[in-house]
VOGU-3710 file (C-alpha; in Angstrom, 3 decimals, decimal comma):
1> mqktlwiaia> 35,388/-25,643/28,854  32,076/-23,857/28,931  28,941/-25,671/27,970  27,182/-24,500/24,848  23,420/-24,535/24,466  22,804/-25,746/20,917  19,747/-23,704/20,213  19,306/-20,377/18,488  17,126/-17,473/19,472  13,544/-18,337/18,546
11> lalgassaqa> 12,044/-15,229/17,014  8,825/-16,896/15,898  7,211/-20,052/17,195  5,414/-22,842/15,418  4,845/-23,646/11,775  2,922/-21,186/9,646  0,855/-21,856/6,574  2,111/-19,841/3,625  -0,166/-16,906/2,897  -1,423/-16,870/-0,674
21> adppgtrrva> -1,037/-13,986/-3,087  -3,718/-11,332/-3,412  -6,992/-12,455/-5,025  -8,313/-10,786/-8,188  -9,946/-7,463/-7,467  -7,448/-6,400/-4,798  -6,978/-2,639/-4,801  -3,957/-1,167/-3,032  -4,925/2,453/-2,436  -2,384/5,270/-2,065
31> agsgaalsdw> -4,213/8,454/-3,031  -2,676/11,755/-1,984  -3,778/14,176/-4,681  -5,656/14,717/-7,932  -8,354/12,582/-9,482  -7,389/9,452/-7,537  -7,909/11,236/-4,219  -11,270/12,693/-5,310  -12,412/9,283/-6,551  -11,491/7,393/-3,402
41> dfrvgrleaq> -12,857/10,090/-1,128  -16,193/9,798/-2,943  -16,040/5,994/-2,857  -15,418/5,925/0,882  -18,593/7,934/1,453  -20,624/5,813/-0,967  -19,327/2,496/0,374  -20,042/3,562/3,952  -23,598/4,519/2,991  -24,024/1,123/1,296
51> gelrlrqsra> -22,785/-0,749/4,369  -19,592/-2,018/2,687  -17,412/0,118/4,963  -17,853/0,722/8,669  -16,051/3,440/10,609  -14,166/1,579/13,320  -11,956/4,372/14,599  -11,600/8,134/14,310  -8,580/9,729/15,941  -7,267/13,268/16,032
61> delmpgrvhe> -3,763/13,578/14,599  -1,269/13,689/17,454  1,302/15,655/15,440  -0,853/17,915/13,239  -3,712/19,780/14,989  -6,832/19,964/12,887  -6,199/16,653/11,111  -8,304/13,526/11,731  -7,601/9,947/10,634  -10,620/7,719/10,032
71> rfaqlhrgvp> -10,297/3,932/9,732  -13,014/2,159/7,757  -13,234/-1,639/7,989  -14,508/-3,439/4,891  -17,629/-5,592/5,191  -19,205/-8,100/2,812  -22,896/-8,562/3,609  -22,138/-7,503/7,169  -19,150/-9,846/7,628  -15,700/-8,268/8,096
81> vwggelvrqr> -13,155/-8,828/5,332  -9,783/-9,707/6,855  -7,203/-7,050/5,966  -9,709/-4,862/4,114  -9,451/-1,320/5,448  -9,284/2,247/4,129  -7,714/5,081/6,119  -8,850/8,612/5,287  -7,020/11,728/6,487  -9,211/14,823/6,702
91> teaetisvfg> -9,454/18,392/7,882  -12,781/20,140/8,448  -12,588/21,454/4,891  -11,085/18,677/2,788  -9,726/15,162/2,461  -5,910/15,011/2,377  -5,228/11,337/1,625  -6,720/7,852/1,425  -4,579/4,748/1,988  -5,546/1,135/2,357
101> tfyegieldv> -6,556/-2,176/0,843  -9,993/-2,838/-0,627  -11,244/-6,086/-2,158  -13,621/-5,620/-5,076  -16,004/-8,127/-6,611  -16,479/-10,453/-3,653  -19,164/-13,032/-4,440  -19,568/-15,214/-1,383  -22,452/-16,690/0,564  -21,997/-15,685/4,211
111> apklgardae> -24,196/-18,416/5,727  -21,843/-20,850/7,531  -22,535/-24,576/7,643  -20,509/-24,851/10,830  -21,294/-22,623/13,787  -19,092/-20,891/16,324  -19,434/-23,842/18,707  -18,143/-26,172/15,994  -15,137/-23,884/15,564  -14,550/-23,885/19,314
121> aaiaarglvl> -14,640/-27,687/19,352  -12,126/-27,858/16,488  -9,834/-25,484/18,347  -10,098/-27,525/21,543  -9,390/-30,740/19,590  -6,016/-29,273/18,625  -5,136/-28,733/22,279  -5,654/-24,980/22,020  -7,744/-22,791/24,286  -9,630/-19,570/23,693
131> pvgeapvltv> -8,995/-16,854/26,296  -11,854/-16,339/28,705  -14,592/-14,244/27,119  -13,288/-14,665/23,557  -15,165/-16,390/20,734  -14,556/-17,111/17,028  -15,522/-14,337/14,617  -17,061/-14,992/11,207  -14,698/-13,505/8,608  -14,181/-13,287/4,856
141> lpresgyala> -10,639/-14,520/4,170  -8,991/-13,262/0,924  -7,056/-16,005/-0,872  -5,261/-16,238/-4,215  -8,121/-18,266/-5,692  -10,821/-15,941/-4,340  -12,497/-15,698/-0,966  -13,495/-18,114/1,777  -15,888/-17,829/4,682  -13,952/-18,634/7,846
151> wraeahttgd> -14,133/-18,586/11,596  -11,238/-16,468/12,859  -9,897/-16,902/16,376  -6,824/-16,201/18,474  -6,144/-19,347/20,486  -3,441/-20,052/23,043  -1,313/-23,175/23,254  -1,585/-25,292/26,363  0,727/-28,229/25,662  4,174/-29,071/27,098
161> ggfdirmlfl> 4,276/-25,939/29,211  4,970/-23,629/26,270  3,013/-20,583/25,184  2,018/-19,274/21,790  -0,843/-17,280/20,305  -2,151/-18,880/17,117  -4,242/-16,836/14,696  -6,515/-19,437/13,116  -8,867/-19,334/10,129  -11,169/-22,355/10,014
171> daisgetlfe> -13,324/-22,957/6,950  -16,924/-22,230/7,986  -18,141/-24,856/5,491  -15,744/-27,798/5,885  -13,948/-27,014/9,164  -10,465/-27,364/7,680  -7,720/-24,949/8,679  -7,332/-22,497/5,807  -4,544/-20,383/7,238  -2,755/-19,874/10,527
181> ysnlqwqsav> 0,240/-18,097/11,948  1,769/-17,157/15,276  0,557/-13,823/16,613  3,047/-13,799/19,481  4,862/-10,518/18,905  8,366/-10,908/20,103  11,421/-8,679/21,097  4,134/7,580/44,918  7,446/6,967/46,361  10,673/7,094/44,418
191> gngtgvlsdp> 13,230/4,423/45,129  16,746/3,672/43,978  17,465/0,644/41,859  20,420/-1,075/40,244  19,880/-2,485/36,758  21,165/-5,728/35,302  24,234/-3,897/33,979  24,913/-2,318/37,407  23,622/1,103/36,341  21,624/3,186/38,848
201> kkmsvlsgsg> 17,976/4,019/38,149  15,133/5,751/39,899  12,101/3,594/40,656  8,584/5,061/40,779  6,837/2,763/43,235  3,958/2,420/45,679  4,673/2,752/49,365  2,754/0,588/51,836  2,939/-0,591/55,411  4,771/-3,734/54,353
211> gfladdqlrp> 7,358/-2,097/52,085  7,389/-0,936/48,489  5,752/-2,324/45,345  6,655/-1,905/41,644  3,530/0,109/40,894  4,341/3,448/39,210  2,456/6,272/40,917  3,947/9,161/38,934  2,790/8,397/35,393  -0,852/8,362/34,283
221> prlrtfdmrg> -1,239/4,681/33,218  -1,337/1,697/35,524  2,319/0,811/35,025  3,114/-2,269/37,113  5,842/-4,909/37,180  5,098/-8,434/38,376  7,712/-10,849/39,677  6,530/-14,323/38,680  9,287/-15,864/40,835  9,931/-18,682/38,388
231> nlgrtlqfln> 6,347/-19,942/38,584  5,725/-20,879/34,949  2,365/-22,454/35,744  0,984/-19,247/37,209  2,475/-17,242/34,345  0,672/-19,431/31,803  -2,573/-19,289/33,750  -2,442/-15,501/33,687  -1,571/-15,318/29,985  -4,446/-17,685/29,200
241> gqvalgqsdl> -6,887/-15,571/31,212  -7,439/-18,217/33,873  -6,223/-16,181/36,856  -5,703/-12,515/37,649  -2,514/-11,158/39,151  -2,853/-9,242/42,391  -0,807/-7,160/44,769  0,999/-10,220/46,105  2,397/-10,857/42,620  3,921/-7,385/42,274
251> aadadnvwtd> 7,686/-7,091/42,535  8,441/-5,885/46,036  11,302/-4,477/48,077  11,478/-3,874/51,799  13,711/-0,783/51,974  13,117/0,816/48,545  16,668/0,089/47,451  15,952/-2,286/44,591  18,640/-4,832/43,706  16,859/-7,279/41,365
261> gavvdahaya> 18,156/-5,931/38,062  15,555/-7,643/35,895  12,757/-6,014/37,907  14,481/-2,623/38,001  15,079/-2,484/34,249  11,638/-3,767/33,221  9,918/-1,228/35,476  12,140/1,762/34,746  12,363/1,159/30,994  8,591/0,838/30,669
271> gytydylykr> 8,416/4,320/32,176  11,159/5,570/29,858  9,224/4,287/26,847  6,010/5,910/28,019  7,907/9,195/28,399  9,387/8,898/24,905  6,013/8,245/23,290  4,443/11,170/25,102  7,245/13,714/24,765  8,102/12,894/21,144
281> fgrrglddqn> 4,672/12,155/19,683  2,155/13,354/22,246  0,849/9,803/22,650  -0,601/8,817/26,003  0,593/5,255/26,278  -0,142/2,263/24,102  -3,814/3,013/23,429  -3,478/6,821/23,668  -5,804/6,658/26,671  -3,228/5,761/29,315
291> grilslvhpv> -4,240/2,115/29,355  -2,381/-0,343/31,520  1,236/-1,396/30,954  2,076/-4,662/32,720  5,535/-6,240/32,749  6,213/-9,830/33,802  9,740/-10,852/34,802  11,197/-14,135/36,051  8,576/-16,373/34,399  11,064/-19,240/34,932
301> nrsdifgysd> 14,234/-19,801/36,932  17,573/-19,857/35,136  18,738/-22,880/37,069  15,744/-24,933/35,871  16,537/-24,608/32,164  17,391/-28,269/31,512  14,084/-29,381/32,966  12,062/-27,648/30,253  11,168/-28,392/26,647  12,658/-26,493/23,722
311> svistfylna> 9,349/-24,650/23,384  9,582/-23,261/26,918  13,269/-22,433/26,497  12,707/-20,547/23,253  9,740/-18,633/24,703  10,611/-17,900/28,313  14,415/-18,002/28,346  15,449/-16,839/24,871  12,737/-14,334/24,089  10,757/-11,299/25,127
321> fyccdgimvy> 7,261/-10,855/23,748  4,220/-8,647/23,717  1,292/-10,861/24,560  -1,785/-8,679/24,293  -3,714/-5,910/26,053  -0,669/-4,106/27,429  1,128/-7,228/28,732  4,868/-7,758/28,201  6,848/-10,851/29,184  10,639/-10,678/29,523
331> geglpsnlql> 12,660/-13,856/29,217  15,097/-15,043/31,860  18,167/-15,438/29,670  20,758/-18,176/30,154  22,955/-19,238/33,075  26,412/-17,695/32,887  28,024/-20,992/31,810  25,817/-21,339/28,725  25,906/-19,525/25,433  24,285/-19,605/22,006
341> ttgqrvnyws> 25,852/-21,306/19,016  26,776/-17,787/17,864  29,013/-17,474/20,896  26,733/-14,861/22,424  25,526/-14,756/26,003  21,907/-14,022/26,886  21,166/-11,852/29,898  17,786/-10,894/31,311  15,869/-9,498/28,338  14,602/-6,503/30,292
351> aaldvvahel> 18,237/-5,314/30,562  17,909/-3,636/27,141  15,885/-0,437/26,790  15,378/-1,147/23,094  13,872/-4,571/23,900  11,371/-3,017/26,304  10,501/-0,218/23,873  10,217/-2,738/21,017  7,675/-4,862/22,901  5,637/-1,846/24,007
361> ahgvtdftsa> 5,579/-0,585/20,420  3,769/-3,778/19,423  1,027/-2,578/21,740  0,898/0,779/19,963  0,539/-1,054/16,644  -2,255/-3,220/18,043  -4,221/-0,108/18,998  -3,608/1,734/15,704  -2,834/0,185/12,313  -3,082/-3,399/13,657
371> liyfgepgal> -0,581/-4,557/11,036  -1,204/-8,236/10,329  1,635/-10,279/11,798  2,542/-12,130/8,616  4,476/-11,372/5,426  5,159/-7,740/4,508  2,674/-6,194/6,950  4,244/-8,343/9,677  7,719/-7,138/8,688  6,432/-3,545/8,884
381> nesfsdiiaa> 5,012/-4,383/12,310  8,423/-5,587/13,471  10,194/-2,675/11,798  7,976/-0,132/13,541  8,886/-1,728/16,872  12,583/-1,505/15,973  12,120/2,145/14,939  10,528/2,995/18,286  13,237/0,986/20,061  16,030/2,958/18,376
391> gaeffhqeag> 14,202/6,232/18,956  13,790/5,540/22,663  17,486/4,692/22,977  18,641/7,900/21,310  16,115/9,879/23,366  17,326/8,550/26,731  20,912/7,392/26,207  24,077/8,958/24,875  25,050/7,946/21,356  28,037/5,634/21,131
401> sgllradwll> 29,112/2,005/21,126  29,084/-0,457/23,979  26,634/-1,174/26,763  24,016/1,419/27,731  24,728/3,539/24,633  22,329/4,474/21,855  23,178/2,857/18,532  21,569/1,107/15,558  21,799/-2,410/16,996  18,852/-4,219/18,562
411> aedaitpggi> 19,009/-5,980/21,957  22,754/-5,405/22,282  22,499/-4,820/26,052  20,858/-8,225/26,593  22,499/-10,373/23,878  26,249/-9,872/24,036  28,207/-9,179/22,050  26,324/-7,536/19,224  22,578/-8,013/19,766  20,277/-9,657/17,208
421> rsmanpaayg> 19,764/-7,137/14,358  21,345/-4,046/12,850  19,467/-1,194/11,188  22,708/0,236/9,817  23,870/-3,054/8,281  21,134/-5,719/8,278  23,249/-8,034/6,115  25,777/-8,409/8,925  23,105/-10,453/10,736  21,918/-12,308/7,643
431> dpdhysvrft> 18,905/-10,041/7,079  18,065/-8,465/3,703  18,748/-4,772/3,153  17,148/-4,543/-0,296  13,785/-5,654/-1,660  15,407/-7,734/-4,404  16,959/-10,046/-1,799  13,947/-10,264/0,508  13,059/-13,572/2,151  10,144/-15,301/0,380
441> gsednggvhi> 9,724/-18,465/2,452  7,063/-19,278/5,047  9,347/-19,512/8,098  9,299/-16,717/10,664  5,667/-15,946/9,696  6,789/-15,181/6,176  9,937/-13,363/7,308  8,518/-10,793/9,725  11,822/-10,416/11,608  14,025/-11,153/8,609
451> nsgipnhafy> 12,467/-8,706/6,130  12,129/-5,987/8,747  15,728/-5,245/7,783  14,522/-3,534/4,582  12,323/-0,793/6,128  14,749/-0,620/9,063  17,568/0,238/6,677  15,408/2,819/4,891  14,713/4,504/8,238  18,419/4,460/9,110
461> laieggrnrv> 19,468/5,898/5,717  16,868/8,665/5,944  18,533/9,815/9,171  22,201/8,927/8,950  22,586/8,729/5,174  24,952/6,334/3,452  25,075/3,813/0,645  22,991/0,685/0,177  25,302/-2,210/-0,596  22,921/-3,896/-3,100
471> sglsvtgvgl> 21,669/-0,961/-5,168  24,840/1,102/-4,791  22,624/4,168/-4,308  23,689/6,818/-1,806  21,347/8,802/0,423  21,889/12,143/2,118  20,108/11,828/5,443  18,722/14,615/7,617  21,457/13,948/10,200  21,276/12,413/13,660
481> anreqvekvf> 20,609/15,817/15,225  17,420/16,034/13,149  16,285/12,438/13,710  13,090/13,718/15,388  11,788/14,735/11,940  12,077/11,253/10,472  10,816/9,633/13,679  7,650/11,750/13,549  7,105/11,014/9,867  7,342/7,242/10,351
491> fraftamlpp> 5,340/7,225/13,586  2,507/9,186/12,016  2,469/7,069/8,854  2,631/3,719/10,653  0,050/4,515/13,322  -2,410/6,794/11,551  -2,229/6,059/7,833  -1,388/2,404/7,137  -4,083/-0,297/6,871  -3,591/-3,716/8,522
501> sadfaaaraa> -2,543/-5,374/5,248  -0,056/-2,679/4,167  2,920/-3,784/2,089  6,302/-2,063/1,719  5,084/0,042/-1,218  2,218/1,323/0,930  4,687/2,213/3,684  6,759/4,209/1,187  3,686/6,082/-0,054  2,376/6,766/3,458
511> tlqsardlyg> 5,712/8,007/4,833  6,160/10,332/1,850  2,640/11,682/2,347  3,371/12,120/6,056  6,617/13,977/5,255  4,786/16,347/2,888  2,074/16,934/5,479  4,529/17,701/8,277  7,396/19,442/6,490  6,123/20,396/3,049
521> agsnverair> 6,510/19,047/-0,468  10,129/19,063/-1,617  11,501/19,354/1,921  14,821/17,791/2,897  12,882/15,301/5,004  10,711/14,159/2,099  13,755/13,898/-0,155  15,737/11,860/2,377  12,871/9,425/2,943  12,149/9,085/-0,790
531> dawtavgvq> 15,787/8,409/-1,592  16,087/5,941/1,290  13,144/3,837/0,099  14,523/3,935/-3,453  17,953/2,836/-2,239  16,471/-0,259/-0,555  14,488/-1,126/-3,692  10,976/-0,178/-2,557  8,993/1,787/-5,153
//
């Protein structure tokens, strides 16, 4: 009888403090026309002149020439307000829309009693480490009762061989932890390679005197795949910024006939995702400037699984995650004689194109809307990654069921049978498909993976159509052949128009504005997206 590993897939690590409700004076802005648009356009200009807004990014619209999206970060007496941001869409002649979150009436002294060094000491006392070159940032933290002055920092775990990224907010007066959550976002020669599922792939690699290296020479970014050869210590040192990876760490092959499936899939699928982003949306990589894309495979050895803690197993065997700055880590999966309590087997995580695309999409989010990885904005963050994952599958693979086919399941080529989520039927995996049944607890960072089922299902209905099981409402989608229209609408809204603290209602408003911008008011695309959001209970 086969052994069973009595652990489930860990989709979020560590305990999270429950995020409080919005404080008084919170303004959720969704202005696309009329007096509201004129008012907020004027206010953006006035607040910028007064130093309460600072332009942090201005990007040309990748899908609509002549449009520009400006992101204004909110400041209180020069200190950034966490989650406060307004996004203005403009042409040379006029303002088209303003979306975002703005906190009015902040009355807070911004002189801390504890300095950055005190915050660093508190972080170190918890066994956490700041990446090299990083320091705490003084921040205004919105809370239900008002506002607090806090030191904000992303710190890495160092204990028991595991890895996590903790977003911490330490009270700048008392030093207590006000709020924290995990920010670990999980999910030129040409050679021939064989993937994990025995499918052939082309490998864009670097030729040298000693053989061939997994360093893509055909695409603009530095797209490289590193074989960590089961060396967890070196993997952690790199993720914590303590060492740099060099040429000797790159996956290598002597004859350019690549047989390590985990390496082949991670490298090839990163290229596939880059191609999808560029060909579908005109985006040049994660940061739109062809920044690096680094993939790490084999962070542990499968045969060593029983020598590691649950934390290591859940992170480096049963997970794939986007770390930061273009770095993806793909878990090792389980030995063939082990399975999950669901009866599923776990292969190398890089075996699934949608897993690779999902993780890379987290990088796109980091460089654009920077959706906060907690609660509803965190669920939108996860949903956007699932949307890109599904889009990449349908772009590169034939539609159908089974391995290496494009469908509405997530990770089905790595977790067999069935994957881990369904956009067509979230409830089949225990995820909500309607806002009325959303998860309201603190686990999973406030349900970032769980509640992603709601916007996921809206995206699916807008394309495929169908009936929501909770509301009973039916949607006429644009059809799979026209999925590009809905993909562009959601991509544009999620990357160019949403603020970091966007909720589901903001996502509805932004996608409808994006649909009107791209395809016109009253278009079939706008109607399908409107009806889909309504069907899943988001108004």
